[in-house]
C-alpha angles and dihedrals in degrees: 000000000000123000095244090053092049090050091050092050092050091049092050094048091052095047115111091227090057089060091044092052092049092048093049091054092049088072090063097037094104093063092043092051093048093053093043090054092048092050093049092052092045093054093056094039089055091060104265116141117243095252091049091047090051090049092050093049093051098041102038101036093180116111098194092049092047094050091047095047097046098075089047092051091047092051092050096246117174114274093241089058091052092049094045093049093049090047092053092049090051097046088108088076088067087064091045091050092050090053092047094047097088089056099045103028092104091064125086122265091252092053091048090050090055091047089050093054091055095044119116140176096256092041086058093049095047094044095053090045089055096041110027095155096085093225128120114254133175089245095058099081099044090049091049092051091047090056090045091053091059097037100045096040092045093049097045093045094052091041091053090049089052091050092048095046099034093117092047103046110082116231091222091068087089096222092161092059090047089054091050092051091048092051092047090054091048092049093051091051089056095055108104124161134004096288095057094044093049091045091050091049090049091050092050093048093046092048092053094043092051096040092115092063114109127247092026091286087152086080090059092046091050094049094046091049093047093049092048093049093044093050091047092052092046091050091049092050091049090050091051091050091049092050090050092050092050091048091050090048092054092049090050 
């Protein structure tokens, strides 16, 4: 590792926003750990060897894509079907990337590719909650890496535990349902203001309405609908604030 890179890593680790990002993700670590554990168990239960399960956890780093691809791998489906299915399930990250672009556009393509590998659903939520302005700031990157430190380490640790103990942990424990409950509680705690509540309601309604779509495309529909509604409400609120300021200016 080169000296400039080491220096950059040290600077990031010492940055206050790195600690803030890590602390913010700690609040959602329970849900992340539950799903990581479930995914680790599922990989081995589906017939993957331990080394292959470890490789998949480290290289894919996408729980929903892993859980969707595993039955296809176990049934001997063609590789292109596995890849296409996983890609469809993860199409939501196209939306996430578009929303992240204003913050990370100044970085090189290689740097953005690394950032993309470490991106996650809850990283996205926490980041936009911390920086809603949509403008690049020096604090963006340290905060992002702080969230990544908690999210990636928490996921991989729990996933490796699931892989190691897959033949010991009973399926009837219902860990998947526990993970869902944890994530629902986390999501509710993040809803602040009219825009987020309406967007969440829109996402829920869209997900249910589009449930019949194949390859879990209802997730993509729900996210797209929620983002569109949230942005529309935010734009309307900004317009109202601008009108009020102009009215107050004229009265002054």
